[in-house]
C-alpha positions as CSV (number, residue, x, y, z in Angstrom):
1,M,45.9,-17.2,-7.5
2,K,43.6,-16.2,-10.6
3,Q,41.4,-19.5,-10.0
4,V,40.4,-17.8,-7.0
5,W,38.8,-14.6,-8.1
6,L,37.3,-16.9,-10.5
7,V,35.4,-18.7,-8.3
8,L,34.9,-15.9,-5.9
9,L,33.2,-14.1,-9.3
10,L,30.7,-16.7,-10.2
11,V,30.0,-17.0,-6.3
12,M,29.4,-13.1,-6.0
13,T,27.6,-13.5,-9.4
14,A,24.8,-16.0,-8.7
15,T,23.9,-14.6,-5.5
16,S,23.7,-11.5,-6.5
17,G,20.9,-12.7,-9.1
18,C,19.0,-13.9,-5.4
19,S,19.1,-11.4,-2.8
20,P,15.5,-9.6,-1.8
21,S,15.6,-5.8,-3.5
22,V,16.6,-2.7,-1.6
23,D,14.0,-1.2,-0.7
24,G,11.5,-3.9,-0.6
25,R,9.3,-4.1,-3.2
26,E,8.2,-8.2,-4.0
27,S,9.8,-9.0,-0.4
28,F,6.8,-11.5,1.0
29,G,6.0,-8.3,3.3
30,D,4.7,-6.7,0.5
31,K,3.0,-9.0,-1.7
32,R,0.8,-9.9,1.7
33,E,0.0,-6.5,1.8
34,W,-1.0,-6.1,-1.7
35,S,-2.9,-9.6,-1.1
36,I,-4.5,-8.2,1.2
37,L,-5.6,-4.7,-0.6
38,Q,-6.8,-7.0,-3.4
39,S,-8.6,-9.8,-2.0
40,R,-10.5,-6.4,0.0
41,E,-11.5,-4.9,-3.9
42,Y,-12.1,-7.8,-5.5
43,G,-15.2,-9.9,-2.5
44,A,-16.4,-5.6,-2.7
45,R,-16.5,-4.8,-5.9
46,Q,-19.8,-4.5,-6.8
47,D,-20.8,-2.5,-3.6
48,V,-19.4,0.4,-4.4
49,V,-19.5,3.4,-1.3
50,A,-21.3,6.3,-1.0
51,V,-18.8,8.0,1.5
52,P,-15.9,6.8,2.7
53,K,-15.0,4.4,5.8
54,F,-13.0,2.6,8.1
55,T,-12.0,-0.5,8.5
56,S,-9.4,-3.3,9.1
57,T,-8.2,-6.7,7.8
58,D,-5.1,-9.1,8.8
59,G,-4.5,-6.4,11.8
60,Y,-4.2,-4.1,8.9
61,A,-6.7,-1.0,8.8
62,L,-7.8,0.3,5.7
63,L,-9.8,3.2,4.1
64,V,-12.0,2.1,1.5
65,V,-13.2,6.2,-0.6
66,P,-15.5,5.9,-3.3
67,S,-13.3,7.1,-6.9
68,S,-13.7,11.1,-7.9
69,D,-16.6,9.7,-10.8
70,G,-18.7,7.0,-8.0
71,S,-17.9,4.1,-9.6
72,K,-15.6,2.1,-8.0
73,N,-14.1,1.6,-4.8
74,I,-10.2,3.0,-4.2
75,W,-8.8,0.8,-0.6
76,I,-6.0,2.5,0.6
77,M,-3.9,0.7,3.8
78,L,-2.9,3.1,6.6
79,S,-0.1,2.4,7.4
80,P,1.3,-1.0,5.4
81,Q,4.6,-1.9,6.9
82,N,6.8,-2.6,3.9
83,P,7.5,0.1,0.9
84,P,5.8,0.8,-0.8
85,F,5.0,3.1,1.9
86,Y,1.4,3.6,0.6
87,K,-1.3,1.1,-0.6
88,Q,-3.8,2.3,-3.0
89,L,-5.7,-0.1,-4.6
90,P,-6.9,0.3,-7.8
91,Q,-5.7,3.3,-9.1
92,G,-8.2,5.7,-9.5
93,N,-8.7,9.4,-8.0
94,Y,-10.7,10.4,-5.2
95,T,-11.7,12.3,-2.3
96,I,-11.7,13.3,1.3
97,S,-12.8,15.1,3.5
98,R,-10.5,17.4,6.2
99,G,-12.8,16.0,9.3
100,L,-12.1,12.6,8.0
101,L,-8.4,13.0,7.5
102,D,-7.7,14.5,11.0
103,A,-10.3,11.3,12.0
104,A,-6.9,8.8,10.8
105,S,-4.5,11.9,12.2
106,R,-6.6,12.0,15.7
107,K,-6.7,8.0,15.5
108,G,-3.6,7.1,15.0
109,I,-4.4,4.8,12.1
110,A,-2.4,6.7,9.2
111,S,1.1,6.4,8.2
112,S,2.6,9.7,8.6
113,T,3.1,9.6,4.8
114,V,0.0,8.3,4.0
115,Q,-1.2,10.9,5.9
116,E,0.7,13.4,3.3
117,V,-1.3,11.2,0.6
118,L,-4.6,12.7,1.8
119,A,-3.5,15.8,3.1
120,S,-3.6,16.0,-1.5
121,H,-6.7,13.9,-1.6
122,V,-8.6,17.0,0.5
123,A,-11.3,18.8,-0.6
124,E,-11.6,23.1,-0.3
């Protein structure tokens, strides 16, 4: 009986390190979404936008906004399908207008999580 429990314990220990994380981070889908943002950020690094604009790639709606200091673009995935459900690259602060937030909501292209984060960046 001890041998059965020992074998069971060894199998559980060996397989527990191979299971995907519970919240989906580092999953294939999560990595794909980050790579989409990285590709767009790298490709447009030299051309900082003057005003926010919507764009899309690989089936994902994106928003590109200038950082608060105007030094870089900030890319936001509007409806990520994998945790974390808000993806922004690179880190940094930005502001958007109420009209832009309303447009994202009206078009249905931003998830509720992303809308909440965007709302916290609306310039009053």
